[in-house]
PDB file of N, CA, C and O in Angstrom:
ATOM      1  N   MET A   1      -4.502 -24.697 -97.309  1.00  0.00           N
ATOM      2  CA  MET A   1      -3.557 -25.755 -97.090  1.00  0.00           C
ATOM      3  C   MET A   1      -2.788 -25.989 -98.380  1.00  0.00           C
ATOM      4  O   MET A   1      -3.388 -26.081 -99.451  1.00  0.00           O
ATOM      5  N   GLU A   2      -1.502 -26.084 -98.293  1.00  0.00           N
ATOM      6  CA  GLU A   2      -0.668 -26.376 -99.452  1.00  0.00           C
ATOM      7  C   GLU A   2      -0.185 -27.817 -99.361  1.00  0.00           C
ATOM      8  O   GLU A   2       0.006 -28.361 -98.274  1.00  0.00           O
ATOM      9  N   ASN A   3       0.007 -28.422-100.532  1.00  0.00           N
ATOM     10  CA  ASN A   3       0.597 -29.760-100.553  1.00  0.00           C
ATOM     11  C   ASN A   3       1.416 -29.922-101.816  1.00  0.00           C
ATOM     12  O   ASN A   3       1.426 -29.037-102.672  1.00  0.00           O
ATOM     13  N   ALA A   4       2.098 -31.041-101.936  1.00  0.00           N
ATOM     14  CA  ALA A   4       3.027 -31.242-103.042  1.00  0.00           C
ATOM     15  C   ALA A   4       2.375 -31.794-104.299  1.00  0.00           C
ATOM     16  O   ALA A   4       3.050 -31.933-105.320  1.00  0.00           O
ATOM     17  N   SER A   5       1.095 -32.111-104.262  1.00  0.00           N
ATOM     18  CA  SER A   5       0.447 -32.653-105.450  1.00  0.00           C
ATOM     19  C   SER A   5      -0.292 -31.553-106.207  1.00  0.00           C
ATOM     20  O   SER A   5      -0.627 -30.509-105.648  1.00  0.00           O
ATOM     21  N   TYR A   6      -0.536 -31.810-107.479  1.00  0.00           N
ATOM     22  CA  TYR A   6      -1.341 -30.884-108.268  1.00  0.00           C
ATOM     23  C   TYR A   6      -2.793 -31.014-107.842  1.00  0.00           C
ATOM     24  O   TYR A   6      -3.145 -31.951-107.126  1.00  0.00           O
ATOM     25  N   SER A   7      -3.630 -30.100-108.266  1.00  0.00           N
ATOM     26  CA  SER A   7      -5.028 -30.162-107.857  1.00  0.00           C
ATOM     27  C   SER A   7      -5.684 -31.430-108.401  1.00  0.00           C
ATOM     28  O   SER A   7      -5.275 -31.960-109.434  1.00  0.00           O
ATOM     29  N   ILE A   8      -6.689 -31.896-107.704  1.00  0.00           N
ATOM     30  CA  ILE A   8      -7.381 -33.129-108.093  1.00  0.00           C
ATOM     31  C   ILE A   8      -8.000 -32.953-109.471  1.00  0.00           C
ATOM     32  O   ILE A   8      -8.599 -31.924-109.781  1.00  0.00           O
ATOM     33  N   GLY A   9      -7.839 -33.981-110.282  1.00  0.00           N
ATOM     34  CA  GLY A   9      -8.409 -33.955-111.624  1.00  0.00           C
ATOM     35  C   GLY A   9      -7.369 -33.872-112.725  1.00  0.00           C
ATOM     36  O   GLY A   9      -7.704 -34.053-113.896  1.00  0.00           O
ATOM     37  N   THR A  10      -6.122 -33.605-112.384  1.00  0.00           N
ATOM     38  CA  THR A  10      -5.098 -33.506-113.420  1.00  0.00           C
ATOM     39  C   THR A  10      -4.308 -34.795-113.581  1.00  0.00           C
ATOM     40  O   THR A  10      -3.521 -34.911-114.521  1.00  0.00           O
ATOM     41  N   CYS A  11      -4.490 -35.757-112.704  1.00  0.00           N
ATOM     42  CA  CYS A  11      -3.712 -36.991-112.743  1.00  0.00           C
ATOM     43  C   CYS A  11      -4.324 -37.987-113.715  1.00  0.00           C
ATOM     44  O   CYS A  11      -5.543 -38.147-113.772  1.00  0.00           O
ATOM     45  N   THR A  12      -3.474 -38.646-114.469  1.00  0.00           N
ATOM     46  CA  THR A  12      -3.930 -39.657-115.409  1.00  0.00           C
ATOM     47  C   THR A  12      -4.551 -40.838-114.687  1.00  0.00           C
ATOM     48  O   THR A  12      -5.567 -41.367-115.136  1.00  0.00           O
ATOM     49  N   ASP A  13      -3.950 -41.269-113.558  1.00  0.00           N
ATOM     50  CA  ASP A  13      -4.498 -42.434-112.880  1.00  0.00           C
ATOM     51  C   ASP A  13      -5.859 -42.142-112.258  1.00  0.00           C
ATOM     52  O   ASP A  13      -6.637 -43.069-112.032  1.00  0.00           O
ATOM     53  N   TYR A  14      -6.165 -40.881-111.979  1.00  0.00           N
ATOM     54  CA  TYR A  14      -7.497 -40.558-111.461  1.00  0.00           C
ATOM     55  C   TYR A  14      -8.560 -40.799-112.519  1.00  0.00           C
ATOM     56  O   TYR A  14      -9.606 -41.372-112.214  1.00  0.00           O
ATOM     57  N   ILE A  15      -8.320 -40.379-113.746  1.00  0.00           N
ATOM     58  CA  ILE A  15      -9.336 -40.573-114.782  1.00  0.00           C
ATOM     59  C   ILE A  15      -9.412 -42.016-115.255  1.00  0.00           C
ATOM     60  O   ILE A  15     -10.341 -42.380-115.977  1.00  0.00           O
ATOM     61  N   SER A  16      -8.445 -42.848-114.859  1.00  0.00           N
ATOM     62  CA  SER A  16      -8.482 -44.251-115.245  1.00  0.00           C
ATOM     63  C   SER A  16      -9.615 -45.004-114.555  1.00  0.00           C
ATOM     64  O   SER A  16      -9.841 -46.178-114.849  1.00  0.00           O
ATOM     65  N   ASN A  17     -10.327 -44.352-113.647  1.00  0.00           N
ATOM     66  CA  ASN A  17     -11.444 -44.978-112.957  1.00  0.00           C
ATOM     67  C   ASN A  17     -12.644 -45.174-113.882  1.00  0.00           C
ATOM     68  O   ASN A  17     -13.612 -45.823-113.486  1.00  0.00           O
ATOM     69  N   TYR A  18     -12.610 -44.645-115.077  1.00  0.00           N
ATOM     70  CA  TYR A  18     -13.782 -44.676-115.934  1.00  0.00           C
ATOM     71  C   TYR A  18     -13.562 -45.393-117.266  1.00  0.00           C
ATOM     72  O   TYR A  18     -14.058 -44.926-118.291  1.00  0.00           O
ATOM     73  N   PRO A  19     -12.830 -46.520-117.284  1.00  0.00           N
ATOM     74  CA  PRO A  19     -12.621 -47.201-118.561  1.00  0.00           C
ATOM     75  C   PRO A  19     -13.758 -48.150-118.883  1.00  0.00           C
ATOM     76  O   PRO A  19     -14.580 -48.474-118.026  1.00  0.00           O
ATOM     77  N   LYS A  20     -13.791 -48.583-120.109  1.00  0.00           N
ATOM     78  CA  LYS A  20     -14.758 -49.581-120.532  1.00  0.00           C
ATOM     79  C   LYS A  20     -14.171 -50.984-120.412  1.00  0.00           C
ATOM     80  O   LYS A  20     -14.906 -51.965-120.533  1.00  0.00           O
ATOM     81  N   SER A  21     -12.874 -51.102-120.178  1.00  0.00           N
ATOM     82  CA  SER A  21     -12.232 -52.409-120.084  1.00  0.00           C
ATOM     83  C   SER A  21     -11.569 -52.576-118.717  1.00  0.00           C
ATOM     84  O   SER A  21     -11.463 -51.626-117.942  1.00  0.00           O
ATOM     85  N   ILE A  22     -11.131 -53.791-118.442  1.00  0.00           N
ATOM     86  CA  ILE A  22     -10.476 -54.118-117.168  1.00  0.00           C
ATOM     87  C   ILE A  22      -9.073 -53.501-117.131  1.00  0.00           C
ATOM     88  O   ILE A  22      -8.320 -53.581-118.102  1.00  0.00           O
ATOM     89  N   ILE A  23      -8.741 -52.892-116.005  1.00  0.00           N
ATOM     90  CA  ILE A  23      -7.390 -52.359-115.790  1.00  0.00           C
ATOM     91  C   ILE A  23      -6.586 -53.455-115.106  1.00  0.00           C
ATOM     92  O   ILE A  23      -6.991 -53.957-114.057  1.00  0.00           O
ATOM     93  N   THR A  24      -5.460 -53.829-115.681  1.00  0.00           N
ATOM     94  CA  THR A  24      -4.609 -54.839-115.045  1.00  0.00           C
ATOM     95  C   THR A  24      -3.396 -54.211-114.382  1.00  0.00           C
ATOM     96  O   THR A  24      -2.983 -54.637-113.303  1.00  0.00           O
ATOM     97  N   THR A  25      -2.822 -53.197-115.025  1.00  0.00           N
ATOM     98  CA  THR A  25      -1.589 -52.577-114.535  1.00  0.00           C
ATOM     99  C   THR A  25      -1.599 -51.096-114.872  1.00  0.00           C
ATOM    100  O   THR A  25      -2.092 -50.687-115.924  1.00  0.00           O
ATOM    101  N   ILE A  26      -1.054 -50.309-113.977  1.00  0.00           N
ATOM    102  CA  ILE A  26      -0.883 -48.882-114.248  1.00  0.00           C
ATOM    103  C   ILE A  26       0.521 -48.491-113.771  1.00  0.00           C
ATOM    104  O   ILE A  26       1.002 -48.980-112.749  1.00  0.00           O
ATOM    105  N   ALA A  27       1.158 -47.613-114.520  1.00  0.00           N
ATOM    106  CA  ALA A  27       2.485 -47.123-114.145  1.00  0.00           C
ATOM    107  C   ALA A  27       2.382 -45.652-113.766  1.00  0.00           C
ATOM    108  O   ALA A  27       1.700 -44.878-114.436  1.00  0.00           O
ATOM    109  N   VAL A  28       3.055 -45.275-112.699  1.00  0.00           N
ATOM    110  CA  VAL A  28       3.115 -43.889-112.244  1.00  0.00           C
ATOM    111  C   VAL A  28       4.577 -43.467-112.339  1.00  0.00           C
ATOM    112  O   VAL A  28       5.443 -44.054-111.691  1.00  0.00           O
ATOM    113  N   TYR A  29       4.845 -42.447-113.150  1.00  0.00           N
ATOM    114  CA  TYR A  29       6.223 -42.014-113.396  1.00  0.00           C
ATOM    115  C   TYR A  29       6.328 -40.522-113.143  1.00  0.00           C
ATOM    116  O   TYR A  29       5.413 -39.763-113.462  1.00  0.00           O
ATOM    117  N   ALA A  30       7.434 -40.108-112.575  1.00  0.00           N
ATOM    118  CA  ALA A  30       7.685 -38.681-112.376  1.00  0.00           C
ATOM    119  C   ALA A  30       9.169 -38.417-112.537  1.00  0.00           C
ATOM    120  O   ALA A  30      10.004 -39.292-112.302  1.00  0.00           O
ATOM    121  N   GLU A  31       9.480 -37.204-112.938  1.00  0.00           N
ATOM    122  CA  GLU A  31      10.880 -36.806-113.009  1.00  0.00           C
ATOM    123  C   GLU A  31      11.007 -35.347-112.631  1.00  0.00           C
ATOM    124  O   GLU A  31      10.063 -34.565-112.744  1.00  0.00           O
ATOM    125  N   LYS A  32      12.174 -35.010-112.190  1.00  0.00           N
ATOM    126  CA  LYS A  32      12.503 -33.625-111.881  1.00  0.00           C
ATOM    127  C   LYS A  32      13.243 -33.055-113.082  1.00  0.00           C
ATOM    128  O   LYS A  32      14.037 -33.759-113.707  1.00  0.00           O
ATOM    129  N   PRO A  33      12.997 -31.802-113.411  1.00  0.00           N
ATOM    130  CA  PRO A  33      13.709 -31.204-114.541  1.00  0.00           C
ATOM    131  C   PRO A  33      15.220 -31.160-114.327  1.00  0.00           C
ATOM    132  O   PRO A  33      15.995 -31.291-115.274  1.00  0.00           O
ATOM    133  N   ILE A  34      15.620 -30.977-113.092  1.00  0.00           N
ATOM    134  CA  ILE A  34      17.048 -30.930-112.761  1.00  0.00           C
ATOM    135  C   ILE A  34      17.282 -31.935-111.638  1.00  0.00           C
ATOM    136  O   ILE A  34      16.607 -31.877-110.610  1.00  0.00           O
ATOM    137  N   GLY A  35      18.209 -32.836-111.815  1.00  0.00           N
ATOM    138  CA  GLY A  35      18.515 -33.821-110.789  1.00  0.00           C
ATOM    139  C   GLY A  35      17.645 -35.057-110.906  1.00  0.00           C
ATOM    140  O   GLY A  35      16.896 -35.224-111.868  1.00  0.00           O
ATOM    141  N   LYS A  36      17.755 -35.895-109.935  1.00  0.00           N
ATOM    142  CA  LYS A  36      17.025 -37.158-109.908  1.00  0.00           C
ATOM    143  C   LYS A  36      16.142 -37.227-108.675  1.00  0.00           C
ATOM    144  O   LYS A  36      16.444 -36.626-107.644  1.00  0.00           O
ATOM    145  N   LEU A  37      15.036 -37.975-108.792  1.00  0.00           N
ATOM    146  CA  LEU A  37      14.227 -38.278-107.619  1.00  0.00           C
ATOM    147  C   LEU A  37      14.943 -39.359-106.821  1.00  0.00           C
ATOM    148  O   LEU A  37      15.520 -40.280-107.400  1.00  0.00           O
ATOM    149  N   ASN A  38      14.912 -39.254-105.520  1.00  0.00           N
ATOM    150  CA  ASN A  38      15.579 -40.240-104.673  1.00  0.00           C
ATOM    151  C   ASN A  38      14.837 -41.557-104.593  1.00  0.00           C
ATOM    152  O   ASN A  38      15.419 -42.583-104.242  1.00  0.00           O
ATOM    153  N   GLN A  39      13.557 -41.533-104.916  1.00  0.00           N
ATOM    154  CA  GLN A  39      12.745 -42.742-104.837  1.00  0.00           C
ATOM    155  C   GLN A  39      11.595 -42.652-105.821  1.00  0.00           C
ATOM    156  O   GLN A  39      11.294 -41.564-106.314  1.00  0.00           O
ATOM    157  N   PRO A  40      10.946 -43.766-106.120  1.00  0.00           N
ATOM    158  CA  PRO A  40       9.786 -43.730-107.013  1.00  0.00           C
ATOM    159  C   PRO A  40       8.668 -42.880-106.427  1.00  0.00           C
ATOM    160  O   PRO A  40       8.581 -42.695-105.213  1.00  0.00           O
ATOM    161  N   ILE A  41       7.828 -42.374-107.296  1.00  0.00           N
ATOM    162  CA  ILE A  41       6.708 -41.522-106.901  1.00  0.00           C
ATOM    163  C   ILE A  41       5.445 -42.366-106.754  1.00  0.00           C
ATOM    164  O   ILE A  41       5.265 -43.346-107.477  1.00  0.00           O
ATOM    165  N   THR A  42       4.587 -41.997-105.836  1.00  0.00           N
ATOM    166  CA  THR A  42       3.325 -42.716-105.657  1.00  0.00           C
ATOM    167  C   THR A  42       2.160 -41.868-106.150  1.00  0.00           C
ATOM    168  O   THR A  42       2.308 -40.673-106.408  1.00  0.00           O
ATOM    169  N   SER A  43       1.018 -42.496-106.275  1.00  0.00           N
ATOM    170  CA  SER A  43      -0.205 -41.772-106.619  1.00  0.00           C
ATOM    171  C   SER A  43      -0.632 -40.917-105.433  1.00  0.00           C
ATOM    172  O   SER A  43      -0.302 -41.224-104.288  1.00  0.00           O
ATOM    173  N   CYS A  44      -1.368 -39.840-105.714  1.00  0.00           N
ATOM    174  CA  CYS A  44      -1.921 -39.020-104.630  1.00  0.00           C
ATOM    175  C   CYS A  44      -3.080 -39.782-103.965  1.00  0.00           C
ATOM    176  O   CYS A  44      -3.531 -40.804-104.482  1.00  0.00           O
ATOM    177  N   GLY A  45      -3.540 -39.297-102.861  1.00  0.00           N
ATOM    178  CA  GLY A  45      -4.609 -39.965-102.117  1.00  0.00           C
ATOM    179  C   GLY A  45      -5.896 -40.127-102.906  1.00  0.00           C
ATOM    180  O   GLY A  45      -6.530 -41.180-102.840  1.00  0.00           O
ATOM    181  N   MET A  46      -6.293 -39.102-103.653  1.00  0.00           N
ATOM    182  CA  MET A  46      -7.523 -39.197-104.445  1.00  0.00           C
ATOM    183  C   MET A  46      -7.376 -40.244-105.541  1.00  0.00           C
ATOM    184  O   MET A  46      -8.314 -40.994-105.812  1.00  0.00           O
ATOM    185  N   CYS A  47      -6.213 -40.301-106.169  1.00  0.00           N
ATOM    186  CA  CYS A  47      -5.969 -41.311-107.208  1.00  0.00           C
ATOM    187  C   CYS A  47      -5.950 -42.708-106.604  1.00  0.00           C
ATOM    188  O   CYS A  47      -6.445 -43.656-107.213  1.00  0.00           O
ATOM    189  N   ARG A  48      -5.384 -42.839-105.416  1.00  0.00           N
ATOM    190  CA  ARG A  48      -5.370 -44.137-104.746  1.00  0.00           C
ATOM    191  C   ARG A  48      -6.789 -44.623-104.508  1.00  0.00           C
ATOM    192  O   ARG A  48      -7.103 -45.792-104.736  1.00  0.00           O
ATOM    193  N   LYS A  49      -7.644 -43.720-104.049  1.00  0.00           N
ATOM    194  CA  LYS A  49      -9.044 -44.075-103.792  1.00  0.00           C
ATOM    195  C   LYS A  49      -9.751 -44.443-105.094  1.00  0.00           C
ATOM    196  O   LYS A  49     -10.504 -45.417-105.125  1.00  0.00           O
ATOM    197  N   ALA A  50      -9.525 -43.689-106.168  1.00  0.00           N
ATOM    198  CA  ALA A  50     -10.147 -43.988-107.460  1.00  0.00           C
ATOM    199  C   ALA A  50      -9.686 -45.339-107.988  1.00  0.00           C
ATOM    200  O   ALA A  50     -10.492 -46.108-108.509  1.00  0.00           O
ATOM    201  N   LEU A  51      -8.399 -45.633-107.857  1.00  0.00           N
ATOM    202  CA  LEU A  51      -7.881 -46.930-108.302  1.00  0.00           C
ATOM    203  C   LEU A  51      -8.464 -48.070-107.469  1.00  0.00           C
ATOM    204  O   LEU A  51      -8.798 -49.127-108.003  1.00  0.00           O
ATOM    205  N   LEU A  52      -8.583 -47.853-106.177  1.00  0.00           N
ATOM    206  CA  LEU A  52      -9.152 -48.888-105.320  1.00  0.00           C
ATOM    207  C   LEU A  52     -10.610 -49.147-105.670  1.00  0.00           C
ATOM    208  O   LEU A  52     -11.050 -50.296-105.675  1.00  0.00           O
ATOM    209  N   GLU A  53     -11.359 -48.096-105.961  1.00  0.00           N
ATOM    210  CA  GLU A  53     -12.760 -48.270-106.351  1.00  0.00           C
ATOM    211  C   GLU A  53     -12.870 -49.006-107.685  1.00  0.00           C
ATOM    212  O   GLU A  53     -13.762 -49.836-107.859  1.00  0.00           O
ATOM    213  N   ALA A  54     -11.975 -48.712-108.624  1.00  0.00           N
ATOM    214  CA  ALA A  54     -11.956 -49.440-109.899  1.00  0.00           C
ATOM    215  C   ALA A  54     -11.599 -50.903-109.654  1.00  0.00           C
ATOM    216  O   ALA A  54     -12.195 -51.797-110.256  1.00  0.00           O
ATOM    217  N   ASP A  55     -10.636 -51.149-108.779  1.00  0.00           N
ATOM    218  CA  ASP A  55     -10.222 -52.500-108.409  1.00  0.00           C
ATOM    219  C   ASP A  55     -11.419 -53.279-107.863  1.00  0.00           C
ATOM    220  O   ASP A  55     -11.674 -54.407-108.284  1.00  0.00           O
ATOM    221  N   ASN A  56     -12.150 -52.673-106.927  1.00  0.00           N
ATOM    222  CA  ASN A  56     -13.320 -53.326-106.325  1.00  0.00           C
ATOM    223  C   ASN A  56     -14.427 -53.546-107.354  1.00  0.00           C
ATOM    224  O   ASN A  56     -15.065 -54.599-107.367  1.00  0.00           O
ATOM    225  N   LYS A  57     -14.653 -52.564-108.207  1.00  0.00           N
ATOM    226  CA  LYS A  57     -15.718 -52.638-109.215  1.00  0.00           C
ATOM    227  C   LYS A  57     -15.463 -53.759-110.220  1.00  0.00           C
ATOM    228  O   LYS A  57     -16.395 -54.456-110.621  1.00  0.00           O
ATOM    229  N   GLN A  58     -14.220 -53.932-110.623  1.00  0.00           N
ATOM    230  CA  GLN A  58     -13.914 -54.937-111.638  1.00  0.00           C
ATOM    231  C   GLN A  58     -13.583 -56.305-111.029  1.00  0.00           C
ATOM    232  O   GLN A  58     -13.360 -57.271-111.759  1.00  0.00           O
ATOM    233  N   ASN A  59     -13.550 -56.387-109.698  1.00  0.00           N
ATOM    234  CA  ASN A  59     -13.266 -57.638-109.008  1.00  0.00           C
ATOM    235  C   ASN A  59     -11.944 -58.263-109.409  1.00  0.00           C
ATOM    236  O   ASN A  59     -11.832 -59.487-109.480  1.00  0.00           O
ATOM    237  N   SER A  60     -10.953 -57.445-109.669  1.00  0.00           N
ATOM    238  CA  SER A  60      -9.619 -57.948-109.977  1.00  0.00           C
ATOM    239  C   SER A  60      -8.597 -56.892-109.616  1.00  0.00           C
ATOM    240  O   SER A  60      -8.813 -55.698-109.820  1.00  0.00           O
ATOM    241  N   SER A  61      -7.489 -57.347-109.079  1.00  0.00           N
ATOM    242  CA  SER A  61      -6.466 -56.427-108.577  1.00  0.00           C
ATOM    243  C   SER A  61      -5.790 -55.654-109.695  1.00  0.00           C
ATOM    244  O   SER A  61      -5.584 -56.167-110.795  1.00  0.00           O
ATOM    245  N   ILE A  62      -5.450 -54.407-109.388  1.00  0.00           N
ATOM    246  CA  ILE A  62      -4.696 -53.558-110.301  1.00  0.00           C
ATOM    247  C   ILE A  62      -3.266 -53.477-109.772  1.00  0.00           C
ATOM    248  O   ILE A  62      -3.039 -53.058-108.637  1.00  0.00           O
ATOM    249  N   LYS A  63      -2.313 -53.878-110.595  1.00  0.00           N
ATOM    250  CA  LYS A  63      -0.903 -53.770-110.235  1.00  0.00           C
ATOM    251  C   LYS A  63      -0.448 -52.342-110.508  1.00  0.00           C
ATOM    252  O   LYS A  63      -0.762 -51.781-111.557  1.00  0.00           O
ATOM    253  N   ILE A  64       0.286 -51.755-109.575  1.00  0.00           N
ATOM    254  CA  ILE A  64       0.786 -50.392-109.743  1.00  0.00           C
ATOM    255  C   ILE A  64       2.312 -50.436-109.759  1.00  0.00           C
ATOM    256  O   ILE A  64       2.940 -50.948-108.833  1.00  0.00           O
ATOM    257  N   ILE A  65       2.895 -49.891-110.823  1.00  0.00           N
ATOM    258  CA  ILE A  65       4.347 -49.786-110.942  1.00  0.00           C
ATOM    259  C   ILE A  65       4.696 -48.317-110.771  1.00  0.00           C
ATOM    260  O   ILE A  65       4.255 -47.480-111.559  1.00  0.00           O
ATOM    261  N   MET A  66       5.478 -47.996-109.761  1.00  0.00           N
ATOM    262  CA  MET A  66       5.852 -46.616-109.455  1.00  0.00           C
ATOM    263  C   MET A  66       7.321 -46.432-109.802  1.00  0.00           C
ATOM    264  O   MET A  66       8.179 -47.175-109.324  1.00  0.00           O
ATOM    265  N   ILE A  67       7.608 -45.437-110.637  1.00  0.00           N
ATOM    266  CA  ILE A  67       8.954 -45.260-111.179  1.00  0.00           C
ATOM    267  C   ILE A  67       9.417 -43.823-110.976  1.00  0.00           C
ATOM    268  O   ILE A  67       8.649 -42.884-111.181  1.00  0.00           O
ATOM    269  N   GLY A  68      10.660 -43.656-110.576  1.00  0.00           N
ATOM    270  CA  GLY A  68      11.283 -42.339-110.512  1.00  0.00           C
ATOM    271  C   GLY A  68      12.249 -42.192-111.670  1.00  0.00           C
ATOM    272  O   GLY A  68      12.554 -43.175-112.345  1.00  0.00           O
ATOM    273  N   ASN A  69      12.734 -40.991-111.916  1.00  0.00           N
ATOM    274  CA  ASN A  69      13.597 -40.804-113.088  1.00  0.00           C
ATOM    275  C   ASN A  69      15.011 -41.327-112.886  1.00  0.00           C
ATOM    276  O   ASN A  69      15.862 -41.156-113.759  1.00  0.00           O
ATOM    277  N   ASP A  70      15.278 -41.966-111.741  1.00  0.00           N
ATOM    278  CA  ASP A  70      16.533 -42.694-111.592  1.00  0.00           C
ATOM    279  C   ASP A  70      16.320 -44.165-111.954  1.00  0.00           C
ATOM    280  O   ASP A  70      17.236 -44.979-111.835  1.00  0.00           O
ATOM    281  N   TYR A  71      15.114 -44.498-112.393  1.00  0.00           N
ATOM    282  CA  TYR A  71      14.693 -45.835-112.822  1.00  0.00           C
ATOM    283  C   TYR A  71      14.628 -46.852-111.697  1.00  0.00           C
ATOM    284  O   TYR A  71      14.524 -48.050-111.961  1.00  0.00           O
ATOM    285  N   ASN A  72      14.687 -46.410-110.461  1.00  0.00           N
ATOM    286  CA  ASN A  72      14.319 -47.283-109.355  1.00  0.00           C
ATOM    287  C   ASN A  72      12.806 -47.410-109.390  1.00  0.00           C
ATOM    288  O   ASN A  72      12.117 -46.479-109.807  1.00  0.00           O
ATOM    289  N   PHE A  73      12.287 -48.537-108.963  1.00  0.00           N
ATOM    290  CA  PHE A  73      10.846 -48.721-109.012  1.00  0.00           C
ATOM    291  C   PHE A  73      10.354 -49.601-107.878  1.00  0.00           C
ATOM    292  O   PHE A  73      11.102 -50.395-107.307  1.00  0.00           O
ATOM    293  N   PHE A  74       9.061 -49.437-107.565  1.00  0.00           N
ATOM    294  CA  PHE A  74       8.330 -50.300-106.646  1.00  0.00           C
ATOM    295  C   PHE A  74       7.195 -50.913-107.446  1.00  0.00           C
ATOM    296  O   PHE A  74       6.635 -50.268-108.332  1.00  0.00           O
ATOM    297  N   VAL A  75       6.855 -52.157-107.137  1.00  0.00           N
ATOM    298  CA  VAL A  75       5.690 -52.804-107.736  1.00  0.00           C
ATOM    299  C   VAL A  75       4.764 -53.215-106.605  1.00  0.00           C
ATOM    300  O   VAL A  75       5.162 -53.940-105.693  1.00  0.00           O
ATOM    301  N   ILE A  76       3.537 -52.749-106.672  1.00  0.00           N
ATOM    302  CA  ILE A  76       2.503 -53.103-105.704  1.00  0.00           C
ATOM    303  C   ILE A  76       1.487 -53.956-106.458  1.00  0.00           C
ATOM    304  O   ILE A  76       0.916 -53.503-107.450  1.00  0.00           O
ATOM    305  N   ASN A  77       1.257 -55.174-106.002  1.00  0.00           N
ATOM    306  CA  ASN A  77       0.361 -56.084-106.721  1.00  0.00           C
ATOM    307  C   ASN A  77      -1.114 -55.856-106.438  1.00  0.00           C
ATOM    308  O   ASN A  77      -1.972 -56.420-107.118  1.00  0.00           O
ATOM    309  N   ASN A  78      -1.414 -55.043-105.451  1.00  0.00           N
ATOM    310  CA  ASN A  78      -2.808 -54.741-105.133  1.00  0.00           C
ATOM    311  C   ASN A  78      -2.863 -53.314-104.603  1.00  0.00           C
ATOM    312  O   ASN A  78      -2.190 -52.988-103.626  1.00  0.00           O
ATOM    313  N   CYS A  79      -3.655 -52.468-105.237  1.00  0.00           N
ATOM    314  CA  CYS A  79      -3.679 -51.055-104.850  1.00  0.00           C
ATOM    315  C   CYS A  79      -4.203 -50.835-103.431  1.00  0.00           C
ATOM    316  O   CYS A  79      -4.008 -49.757-102.870  1.00  0.00           O
ATOM    317  N   ALA A  80      -4.862 -51.830-102.840  1.00  0.00           N
ATOM    318  CA  ALA A  80      -5.325 -51.689-101.456  1.00  0.00           C
ATOM    319  C   ALA A  80      -4.151 -51.508-100.490  1.00  0.00           C
ATOM    320  O   ALA A  80      -4.332 -50.976 -99.394  1.00  0.00           O
ATOM    321  N   HIS A  81      -2.957 -51.944-100.882  1.00  0.00           N
ATOM    322  CA  HIS A  81      -1.784 -51.772-100.026  1.00  0.00           C
ATOM    323  C   HIS A  81      -1.363 -50.296 -99.916  1.00  0.00           C
ATOM    324  O   HIS A  81      -0.658 -49.918 -98.980  1.00  0.00           O
ATOM    325  N   LEU A  82      -1.796 -49.474-100.873  1.00  0.00           N
ATOM    326  CA  LEU A  82      -1.463 -48.042-100.822  1.00  0.00           C
ATOM    327  C   LEU A  82      -2.485 -47.223-100.044  1.00  0.00           C
ATOM    328  O   LEU A  82      -2.241 -46.056 -99.738  1.00  0.00           O
ATOM    329  N   LEU A  83      -3.616 -47.819 -99.725  1.00  0.00           N
ATOM    330  CA  LEU A  83      -4.666 -47.090 -99.018  1.00  0.00           C
ATOM    331  C   LEU A  83      -5.287 -48.007 -97.958  1.00  0.00           C
ATOM    332  O   LEU A  83      -6.388 -48.523 -98.148  1.00  0.00           O
ATOM    333  N   PRO A  84      -4.575 -48.207 -96.842  1.00  0.00           N
ATOM    334  CA  PRO A  84      -5.111 -49.104 -95.804  1.00  0.00           C
ATOM    335  C   PRO A  84      -6.306 -48.471 -95.087  1.00  0.00           C
ATOM    336  O   PRO A  84      -6.495 -47.255 -95.111  1.00  0.00           O
ATOM    337  N   PHE A  85      -7.087 -49.313 -94.464  1.00  0.00           N
ATOM    338  CA  PHE A  85      -8.241 -48.891 -93.662  1.00  0.00           C
ATOM    339  C   PHE A  85      -9.275 -48.133 -94.477  1.00  0.00           C
ATOM    340  O   PHE A  85      -9.921 -47.213 -93.975  1.00  0.00           O
ATOM    341  N   THR A  86      -9.427 -48.520 -95.730  1.00  0.00           N
ATOM    342  CA  THR A  86     -10.418 -47.873 -96.575  1.00  0.00           C
ATOM    343  C   THR A  86     -11.814 -48.430 -96.297  1.00  0.00           C
ATOM    344  O   THR A  86     -11.968 -49.420 -95.582  1.00  0.00           O
ATOM    345  N   PHE A  87     -12.792 -47.803 -96.852  1.00  0.00           N
ATOM    346  CA  PHE A  87     -14.165 -48.302 -96.725  1.00  0.00           C
ATOM    347  C   PHE A  87     -14.821 -48.193 -98.101  1.00  0.00           C
ATOM    348  O   PHE A  87     -14.357 -47.463 -98.977  1.00  0.00           O
ATOM    349  N   ASP A  88     -15.911 -48.938 -98.261  1.00  0.00           N
ATOM    350  CA  ASP A  88     -16.691 -48.840 -99.483  1.00  0.00           C
ATOM    351  C   ASP A  88     -18.162 -48.645 -99.115  1.00  0.00           C
ATOM    352  O   ASP A  88     -18.479 -48.346 -97.964  1.00  0.00           O
ATOM    353  N   GLY A  89     -19.033 -48.808-100.062  1.00  0.00           N
ATOM    354  CA  GLY A  89     -20.454 -48.553 -99.819  1.00  0.00           C
ATOM    355  C   GLY A  89     -21.093 -49.470 -98.800  1.00  0.00           C
ATOM    356  O   GLY A  89     -22.181 -49.170 -98.308  1.00  0.00           O
ATOM    357  N   CYS A  90     -20.456 -50.576 -98.468  1.00  0.00           N
ATOM    358  CA  CYS A  90     -21.016 -51.506 -97.470  1.00  0.00           C
ATOM    359  C   CYS A  90     -21.159 -50.856 -96.101  1.00  0.00           C
ATOM    360  O   CYS A  90     -22.023 -51.242 -95.313  1.00  0.00           O
ATOM    361  N   GLU A  91     -20.317 -49.876 -95.819  1.00  0.00           N
ATOM    362  CA  GLU A  91     -20.342 -49.223 -94.519  1.00  0.00           C
ATOM    363  C   GLU A  91     -21.401 -48.123 -94.409  1.00  0.00           C
ATOM    364  O   GLU A  91     -21.659 -47.615 -93.317  1.00  0.00           O
ATOM    365  N   LEU A  92     -22.005 -47.760 -95.525  1.00  0.00           N
ATOM    366  CA  LEU A  92     -22.983 -46.668 -95.505  1.00  0.00           C
ATOM    367  C   LEU A  92     -24.360 -47.147 -95.108  1.00  0.00           C
ATOM    368  O   LEU A  92     -25.296 -46.350 -95.044  1.00  0.00           O
TER     369      LEU A  92
END
């Protein structure tokens, strides 16, 4: 299966799941070498899950700012909005 994201493990927001301090905000930025992105870029699914788990673990919402190289941006005040219908260890 091919997809538009790089392989899991290369994203900065994925490794942000392992900090020693509280994460309050993270920015996701992407640009094309030639031309502009039509819209801001979002985190991949694995990164979304890692951010949501960090959010739940620290008991405080992580704000995500998504930016494209045309400087348009989206701000999501809670990463759960990027990954609806998720589950955690309570369901196991």
